[in-house]
Structure formats: C-alpha cells, structure tokens
C-alpha positions in Angstrom: -68.1 38.2 21.1 -66.3 35.1 22.2 -62.9 34.5 20.7 -62.1 31.1 19.3 -59.9 29.5 22.0 -59.0 26.3 20.1 -55.2 26.0 19.6 -53.9 26.6 16.2 -52.3 23.6 14.4 -48.5 23.6 14.4 -46.6 23.4 11.1 -46.4 19.5 11.3 -50.2 19.2 11.6 -50.8 21.9 9.0 -48.4 20.2 6.6 -48.3 16.4 6.9 -46.0 16.1 3.9 -43.4 18.3 5.6 -43.6 16.1 8.7 -43.1 12.9 6.6 -40.1 14.4 4.7 -38.5 15.4 8.0 -38.9 12.0 9.5 -37.5 10.4 6.3 -34.5 12.8 6.4 -33.8 12.0 10.1 -34.1 8.2 9.4 -31.7 8.4 6.5 -29.2 10.5 8.4 -29.2 8.1 11.3 -29.0 5.1 9.1 -26.0 6.5 7.1 -24.2 7.5 10.3 -24.7 4.1 11.9 -23.7 2.4 8.7 -20.5 4.4 8.4 -19.5 3.7 12.0 -20.1 0.0 11.6 -18.2 -0.1 8.3 -15.2 1.8 9.8 -15.1 -0.6 12.8 -15.4 -3.7 10.5 -12.6 -2.3 8.2 -10.3 -1.7 11.0 -11.0 -5.2 12.5 -10.6 -6.9 9.2 -7.2 -5.3 8.5 -6.0 -6.1 12.0 -7.2 -9.7 11.5 -5.4 -10.0 8.2 -2.3 -8.6 9.8 -2.5 -11.0 12.7 -2.9 -13.9 10.3 0.1 -13.0 8.1 2.9 -12.8 10.5 4.9 -15.6 8.9 8.4 -14.4 8.2 10.5 -15.3 5.1 13.9 -16.8 6.2 16.9 -14.5 5.6 18.4 -15.2 2.2 22.2 -15.5 2.3 23.9 -14.3 -0.8 27.4 -15.5 -1.7 29.9 -13.1 -3.2 30.4 -15.5 -6.1 26.6 -15.3 -6.9 26.8 -11.6 -7.7 30.4 -11.4 -8.9 29.5 -9.8 -12.3 26.4 -7.9 -11.2 26.0 -4.1 -11.5 25.5 -1.8 -8.5 22.7 0.7 -8.4 23.3 3.7 -6.0 20.9 6.4 -4.9 22.7 9.0 -3.0 19.7 11.3 -2.5 17.7 8.7 -0.6 20.7 6.7 0.7 20.6 3.2 -0.5 22.2 0.8 -3.0 21.8 -2.8 -4.2 23.2 -5.2 -6.8 21.4 -6.6 -9.9 22.2 -8.8 -12.9 24.1 -7.1 -15.7 21.4 -7.9 -18.3 19.2 -5.3 -16.7 19.2 -1.7 -17.8 18.0 1.0 -15.4 15.8 4.1 -16.2 15.7 6.7 -13.5 12.8 9.0 -13.0 13.7 12.0 -10.6 15.4 9.5 -8.1 12.0 8.5 -6.7 11.3 5.8 -9.3 13.8 3.6 -11.1 12.7 0.8 -13.4 14.8 -2.1 -14.6 14.3 -3.7 -18.0 16.0 -7.0 -19.1 18.0 -6.5 -22.3 16.0 -3.6 -23.5 12.8 -5.6 -23.8 10.8 -2.5 -23.0 9.0 -4.2 -20.1 9.3 -3.2 -16.5 10.7 -6.3 -14.8 11.2 -4.7 -11.4 11.4 -1.2 -9.9 12.4 0.7 -6.9 10.0 3.3 -5.7 10.3 5.9 -2.9 7.3 7.5 -1.2 7.2 10.0 1.6 5.6 8.5 4.6 2.2 10.1 5.1 1.0 10.8 7.7 4.4 11.1 9.3 3.6 8.8 12.1 2.3 6.0 9.8 3.8 2.7 11.0 5.0 0.1 8.6 2.4 -2.4 10.1 -0.4 0.0 9.1 0.8 0.6 5.6 -1.0 -1.3 2.8 0.6 -1.0 -0.6 -2.1 -0.3 -3.2 -4.6 -1.4 -0.4 -3.2 -5.0 -0.5 -3.0 -6.7 2.9 0.4 -7.7 4.3 1.3 -11.3 3.1 4.4 -11.9 5.1 7.4 -10.3 6.6 11.1 -10.4 5.7 14.4 -8.6 6.4 15.2 -5.9 3.8 18.0 -3.5 4.2 19.0 -5.2 7.5 15.6 -4.2 9.0 12.0 -5.3 9.2 10.0 -5.2 6.0 6.5 -6.2 4.8 5.7 -8.2 1.7 2.6 -7.7 -0.5 1.5 -10.3 -3.1 -0.8 -9.5 -6.0 -1.4 -12.6 -8.1 -3.9 -10.8 -10.3 -2.1 -7.5 -10.4 -3.6 -4.2 -9.4 -7.1 -3.7 -10.9 -8.3 -0.2 -11.5 -10.6 1.0 -14.3 -11.0 -1.2 -17.4 -8.4 -3.9 -16.5 -5.7 -5.2 -14.2 -1.9 -4.8 -14.3 0.7 -7.5 -14.2 1.0 -9.8 -11.1 3.7 -8.6 -8.7 5.3 -9.1 -5.3 6.5 -6.0 -3.4 8.7 -5.6 -0.3 8.5 -2.4 1.7 10.5 -0.9 4.5 10.8 2.6 6.0 13.7 4.8 6.8 13.9 8.5 7.8 10.3 9.4 6.9 10.3 7.5 3.6 8.9 4.2 2.4 11.2 2.2 0.2 9.6 -0.3 -2.2 11.1 -2.9 -4.4 8.5 -4.4 -6.7 9.0 -7.5 -9.0 6.6 -8.0 -11.8 5.5 -11.3 -13.5 4.2 -13.3 -10.7 3.4 -13.1 -7.0 6.3 -15.2 -5.6 10.0 -14.5 -5.3 12.3 -16.2 -7.7 15.8 -17.2 -6.5 17.2 -14.3 -8.5 14.7 -11.8 -7.1 15.6 -12.9 -3.5 19.3 -12.3 -4.3 18.6 -8.8 -5.6 16.4 -7.9 -2.5 19.0 -9.4 -0.2 21.7 -7.0 -1.5 19.7 -3.9 -0.7 21.3 -1.8 2.0 21.0 1.8 3.3 24.0 4.2 2.9 24.8 7.6 4.3 23.2 10.5 2.5 25.2 13.7 1.6 
C-alpha cells in the first residue's frame, strides 16, 4: 500500500476566510499605528508653529499709585500672592484655589484667580495650553514671564460655549497661577491695571 505523500493544506489554505480576516486585521493595525504616529507628529509641529508665531509681547503696564488709591487688596497666604482690584468687586473664595470676583453683587463672574498644580512637575510654561487654547502673546505678570490665552468665542464643550475670556498664566513653585477676565478676549485698561498689581509674597 502506498501512502498519500501529498502535503496537507495549512490552516490558511484550509480556511480562506481566516486568512482574509487576518490580513484585514494586520492592515487595520498598521494603518492605525501609522495614523497615530503621523497625527502625534503633526500635533506637536502645529503647537510649536503656533508658539513660534505668537511670541509678541505685551508692553509692561505701569500703574500709578493714584490709579488704585481706593482699591481693595486680595491676599492669598497659602499660595503666596496678592493684587489690587476696584472696590466695586466682591470676592468669593473657594478653598483658596479659586476666587471669583463679581461687580456689585451682579451674580456674574467678571474675573477669577485660579491655582492649579503643575502636572507633570516638569511641565514648562511654554508647553502649557490653557483649556487647549494656543498661546496668543506674552506679558510680564508677577514680575516674571507669563503667557496669554484669548478665547473670543469662549470655551466650547458639550451643548454650548461659555463667555469669551482672556487669561494670563505664570508659574511659581510647582503651581500655575491664572488670572482670567470674562466678557471679551482683549484686556481693558482696568483689567491691565489689575493684572499689573499682581505680585508674589512669602508663604508661611
């Protein structure tokens, strides 16, 4: 008796559908991997491009003592800073990390100061994007470098968008310090005066 010496078909030949599914899976995996790599590179290049294009610096705003003669002073000893603001504003403090300021009890957040821990700890100010907005320009804030973010259409998330705002951000001691003005995306003369009085103070 002579045995059948013909080779047996492998699993790919025996099951053409399995071969097709495997090829499709490999193709999709490679396509997604390449797409993710390309997107990551494009995103990093785009942010760097935006950063390079927005290096204009707002001139330092000089505040005269007479301009803020009757202004209040807000102090935050925990995070070590203070600034002056017009007496018509009332402050509401939320666990020292968020303080909002309302004009004459109108119930609207006119501006706020927000503290966030810098994460990751080695995050540089140049690589920080507030609410994913690109850096618009730079300015001095608290006697040091700061970045400015403009949102003429507000922050959009979910069903709608918030109020337009302009935010200035600087970092100190592992924290990011934000001062955010709502209503439009440009500094008013009064807002510049408020921001210009911001200074860091020793912590307990």
